[in-house]
C-alpha positions in Angstrom: 0.0 0.0 0.0 1.3 3.4 -0.9 1.4 5.7 2.2 2.7 8.9 0.7 3.6 10.5 -2.6 5.8 13.6 -2.8 6.5 15.8 -5.8 8.3 19.1 -6.3 8.8 21.3 -9.3 6.8 18.9 -11.5 4.3 20.7 -13.7 1.7 22.1 -11.3 3.0 20.3 -8.3 5.4 22.2 -6.0 6.2 20.8 -2.5 3.2 18.6 -3.0 2.3 15.7 -0.6 -0.5 13.2 -1.2 -1.1 11.5 2.1 -2.7 8.0 1.5 -1.8 6.6 4.9 -4.7 4.7 6.3 -6.6 5.0 3.0 -7.0 1.7 1.2 -9.2 3.5 -1.2 -9.4 7.2 -2.0 -11.1 9.6 -4.5 -9.4 12.6 -5.9 -11.7 15.4 -7.0 -11.0 18.9 -8.4 -11.7 21.1 -11.3 -10.1 20.5 -14.7 -6.5 21.6 -14.4 -6.3 21.1 -10.7 -3.6 18.4 -10.9 -5.4 15.1 -10.8 -3.9 13.8 -14.0 -0.5 15.2 -12.9 -0.7 13.1 -9.8 -1.4 10.0 -12.0 1.7 10.9 -14.1 3.8 11.0 -10.9 2.8 7.3 -10.2 3.5 6.6 -13.9 7.1 7.8 -13.5 7.6 5.2 -10.8 5.8 2.6 -12.9 8.1 3.2 -15.8 11.2 3.0 -13.6 10.0 -0.3 -12.3 9.4 -1.6 -15.8 13.0 -0.8 -16.7 12.9 2.7 -18.2 16.3 3.9 -17.2 17.3 6.8 -19.6 16.2 10.1 -18.1 15.1 11.6 -21.4 12.6 8.7 -21.7 11.0 9.8 -18.4 10.8 13.6 -18.5 11.3 16.7 -20.7 11.9 20.4 -20.2 8.2 21.1 -20.2 7.8 18.9 -17.1 9.6 21.4 -14.9 7.1 23.7 -13.2 6.8 26.8 -15.5 10.0 25.7 -17.1 12.0 26.6 -14.0 15.0 24.4 -14.7 17.2 26.3 -12.3 16.0 24.1 -9.4 15.7 20.3 -8.9 12.6 18.3 -9.6 12.0 15.8 -6.8 9.9 12.7 -6.2 9.5 10.4 -3.3 7.1 7.5 -2.5 6.7 5.6 0.8 4.9 2.3 0.7 4.4 -0.9 2.7 4.9 -4.1 0.7 5.7 -7.7 1.7 5.7 -6.7 5.3 8.3 -4.0 4.9 8.4 -0.3 4.6 10.1 1.1 1.4 11.0 4.7 0.7 12.3 5.5 -2.8 13.5 9.0 -3.7 14.8 10.5 -6.9 15.7 14.0 -7.9 16.6 15.4 -11.3 18.3 18.6 -12.5 18.9 20.3 -15.8 22.2 22.2 -15.8 22.3 25.2 -18.2 24.9 23.6 -20.5 23.1 20.2 -20.8 20.7 19.1 -23.5 18.8 16.8 -21.2 18.1 16.4 -17.5 20.3 14.2 -15.3 19.8 12.4 -12.0 20.9 14.5 -9.1 20.1 12.2 -6.2 18.5 8.8 -5.8 18.0 6.5 -2.7 16.2 3.5 -1.5 15.7 2.6 2.2 13.9 -0.4 3.6 12.7 -0.4 7.2 14.9 2.6 7.8 18.1 1.0 6.5 19.9 2.2 3.3 19.9 -0.2 0.4 21.7 2.4 -1.8 22.3 6.1 -2.1 23.4 8.1 -5.1 24.8 11.5 -5.7 25.1 12.3 -9.5 27.1 9.5 -11.0 28.3 7.8 -7.7 26.3 5.0 -6.1 27.0 3.7 -2.6 25.5 0.4 -1.7 24.8 -1.1 1.7 28.1 -2.7 2.8 30.1 0.3 1.5 30.5 -1.0 -2.1 30.4 1.8 -4.6 30.5 2.3 -8.3 29.8 4.8 -11.0 26.9 5.2 -13.4 26.1 7.5 -16.3 24.2 10.4 -14.7 21.6 10.3 -17.5 20.4 6.9 -16.3 18.2 6.0 -13.3 20.0 3.4 -11.1 17.1 1.4 -9.7 16.4 -0.5 -12.9 20.0 -1.5 -13.4 21.2 -2.4 -9.9 21.3 -6.1 -9.1 21.6 -7.4 -5.5 23.4 -10.5 -4.4 21.4 -13.8 -4.2 19.0 -13.8 -1.3 18.7 -10.0 -1.3 15.3 -9.0 -2.7 14.8 -5.3 -1.7 15.4 -3.8 -5.2 13.6 -6.7 -6.9 10.5 -6.3 -4.6 10.1 -2.6 -5.1 10.7 -2.8 -8.9 8.0 -5.5 -9.0 5.6 -3.3 -7.0 6.2 -0.4 -9.3 5.9 -2.4 -12.5 2.7 -4.1 -11.5 0.8 -0.9 -10.5 -2.3 -0.5 -12.7 -2.5 3.1 -13.7 -5.3 3.3 -16.2 -7.5 5.6 -18.2 -9.1 3.0 -20.3 -10.1 3.5 -24.0 -12.6 0.8 -24.6 -12.5 1.1 -28.4 -8.9 -0.2 -28.4 -9.8 -3.1 -26.1 -10.5 -5.6 -28.9 -10.0 -8.8 -27.1 -7.3 -9.9 -29.4 -3.9 -11.0 -28.0 -0.7 -12.4 -29.5 1.3 -13.0 -26.3 0.4 -13.0 -22.6 1.3 -9.9 -20.6 1.5 -9.2 -16.9 1.6 -5.4 -17.3 -1.6 -3.6 -18.1 -1.2 -0.7 -20.5 -2.5 2.8 -19.6 -5.4 2.6 -22.1 -6.0 -1.1 -21.3 -5.5 -2.0 -24.9 -3.7 -5.2 -23.9 -6.5 -6.3 -21.5 -6.9 -9.6 -23.3 -3.2 -10.4 -23.0 -3.3 -9.6 -19.3 -6.3 -11.8 -18.7 -4.7 -14.6 -20.7 -1.6 -14.3 -18.5 -3.5 -14.3 -15.2 -5.7 -17.2 -16.1 -2.8 -19.2 -17.5 -0.7 -18.7 -14.4 -3.5 -18.9 -11.9 -6.5 -20.9 -13.2 -8.3 -20.3 -9.8 -8.5 -16.6 -10.7 -11.3 -17.5 -13.1 -13.8 -18.1 -10.2 -13.1 -14.6 -8.9 -13.3 -13.1 -12.4 -16.6 -14.9 -13.0 -18.0 -13.5 -9.7 -16.9 -10.0 -10.5 -18.6 -10.0 -13.9 -21.8 -11.5 -12.7 -22.1 -8.8 -10.0 -23.0 -6.3 -12.7 -23.9 -8.7 -15.7 -26.1 -11.5 -14.3 -26.5 -13.2 -17.7 -22.8 -13.6 -18.2 -22.0 -17.3 -18.7 -18.4 -17.7 -19.7 -15.4 -16.1 -21.4 -12.8 -18.1 -23.4 -9.9 -17.6 -25.8 -10.1 -19.1 -29.3 -7.2 -19.3 -31.7 -7.1 -16.5 -34.2 -4.3 -16.5 -36.8 -0.9 -18.2 -36.3 -0.2 -17.0 -32.8 -3.1 -14.9 -31.7 -6.2 -15.6 -29.6 -9.6 -13.8 -29.5 -11.8 -13.4 -26.4 -15.3 -14.7 -26.9 -18.1 -14.1 -24.4 -21.1 -16.2 -23.8 -24.4 -15.0 -22.3 -27.4 -17.1 -21.4 -30.7 -16.9 -19.6 -31.3 -19.3 -16.8 -35.0 -19.7 -17.8 -34.3 -20.3 -21.5 -32.1 -22.5 -23.6 -30.7 -19.8 -25.8 -27.0 -19.0 -25.7 -25.5 -15.8 -27.3 -21.8 -15.9 -28.1 -20.1 -12.6 -29.2 -16.6 -11.4 -29.8 -15.3 -9.2 -26.9 -14.9 -6.3 -29.4 -18.7 -6.3 -30.0 -19.4 -5.4 -26.4 -20.3 -1.8 -25.4 -17.7 0.5 -23.9 -19.3 0.1 -20.5 -19.4 -3.7 -20.7 -15.7 -3.8 -21.5 -15.1 -1.7 -18.3 -17.0 -4.3 -16.3 -14.7 -7.0 -17.6 -11.7 -4.9 -16.8 -12.9 -4.3 -13.2 -13.4 -8.1 -12.8 -9.9 -8.7 -14.0 -8.5 -6.3 -11.4 -10.5 -8.0 -8.6 -9.4 -11.4 -9.7 -5.7 -10.3 -9.9 -5.9 -8.9 -6.4 -7.7 -11.9 -4.9 -5.4 -14.5 -6.3 -2.0 -12.8 -6.2 -0.1 -10.0 -4.4 -2.3 -7.0 -3.5 -3.0 -4.7 -6.4 -2.5 -1.0 -6.5 -4.9 0.5 -9.0 -5.3 4.1 -10.0 -8.3 4.5 -12.4 -8.7 7.9 -14.0 -12.5 8.5 -14.2 -13.8 4.9 -13.9 -17.4 6.2 -14.5 -16.7 7.6 -18.0 -18.5 5.0 -20.0 -21.3 4.0 -17.7 -25.0 4.9 -17.4 -26.2 6.6 -14.3 -27.7 3.5 -12.8 -24.5 1.5 -13.2 -22.0 3.9 -11.7 -22.7 3.2 -8.0 -22.4 -0.6 -8.1 -19.4 -0.4 -10.4 -17.4 1.9 -8.0 -18.4 -0.3 -5.0 -17.1 -3.3 -6.9 -13.8 -1.6 -7.6 -13.4 -0.6 -4.0 -13.5 -4.2 -3.0 -9.9 -4.5 -4.0 -9.1 -2.4 -0.9 -10.7 -5.1 1.3 -8.1 -7.6 0.4 -5.0 -5.5 1.2 -5.0 -3.9 -2.2 -5.4 -0.1 -2.8 -7.8 1.6 -5.2 -7.5 5.3 -6.1 -9.9 7.1 -8.5 -10.5 10.5 -10.0 -14.0 11.6 -10.9 -16.4 14.5 -11.6 -19.4 12.1 -11.4 -21.9 12.7 -8.5 -22.7 9.0 -8.0 -19.0 8.2 -7.7 -18.4 11.0 -5.3 -21.2 9.8 -3.1 -19.6 6.4 -2.8 -16.6 7.7 -0.9 -16.5 9.1 2.6 -15.3 12.6 3.6 -12.1 10.9 5.0 -11.3 9.1 1.8 -12.1 12.0 -0.5 -9.1 14.4 -1.3 -9.8 17.7 -2.9 -7.2 19.2 -5.3 -7.4 22.9 -5.9 -5.5 25.4 -8.0 -6.3 29.1 -7.9 -4.9 29.9 -11.3 -2.5 28.4 -13.9 0.3 30.4 -12.2 -0.3 28.8 -8.8 0.6 25.3 -7.7 -1.9 22.6 -6.8 -2.9 22.0 -3.2 -4.7 19.0 -1.7 -6.9 18.7 1.5 -9.1 16.0 2.8 -12.8 16.8 2.3 -13.3 16.2 6.0 -11.3 19.5 6.7 -13.5 21.6 4.4 -16.7 23.3 5.6 -19.7 23.5 3.3 -23.5 23.7 3.6 -26.0 21.0 2.8 -25.5 18.2 0.3 -22.0 17.6 -1.0 -22.9 17.4 -4.7 -25.0 20.6 -4.4 -22.0 22.3 -2.7 -19.8 21.3 -5.5 -22.2 22.7 -8.0 -22.3 26.0 -6.0 -18.5 25.9 -6.1 -18.2 26.1 -2.3 -15.5 23.4 -2.1 -13.2 23.8 -5.2 -13.7 27.6 -5.6 
């Protein structure tokens, strides 16, 4: 579970702390431009590092520095608990005037308060006093290998790489896959590949997946892969009525956008239930749903938090907002495009009457 995210000099975030301690699920609300998507991009930076993105130019550009202020460092830090231990990973970048790209200024990883490695520019100091040099235009975490039996770096890279940070685009979720994949894309285009990987490695996950779909689609009967082409497979979905013999079989791509999101949510639930806890950040999960579907859908997603996972969402939708408490709703605000974003728990903000009506009256985000 992620406890704290810190970002400084990154777009609209300056000295910004997102406190998630004690919040297995949380909702980020705020006006357009308040920083919600920027928070998601902070997590995306850690995800890319975990997935092996080491060259700094692949991670950020000059426009990522707040108001192009490249005369001061850009900093990130994340604190999390994982496999019974507390990890703190920090990284800072700078862009010297004579350079054509940013470089790593500092980088460090501690586990339960003990240093695993620390870095200053191109010099890395490992626990045990071993040291070596590295190109300062490369992040160290993806390229450091520990001795056999030591898993600190492996474990945090695995956590980062497995984070589900998504803003699904259902039109690209075709249900076709050539190879299994354990890493869900931002737009969920490789959903079929991820589901294929999960069910191939953990067949028991199908029961949890089936339960998750049937929560919102009672006539769902089964999903299966059929061979398509030389290497590919295509997801096929069966629906049936319990009081009639008819069976309808359709390609996954023929489903509606909202139905595809139901299947994606069931995949996340199944992955969390049958493996290590899942961290999921879903940008506007209600985008493709009807009014009557939103509430149950959000409740279903929040169930990931009941099994040691963590679910974070952003939304403007009244029904989604009503499914989170004041303690689990965090309000992002930005007075103007020249001001940095701030964040406060909704529980600390006074307003009159119904929450949604207060939002409409601009009493909370004004």
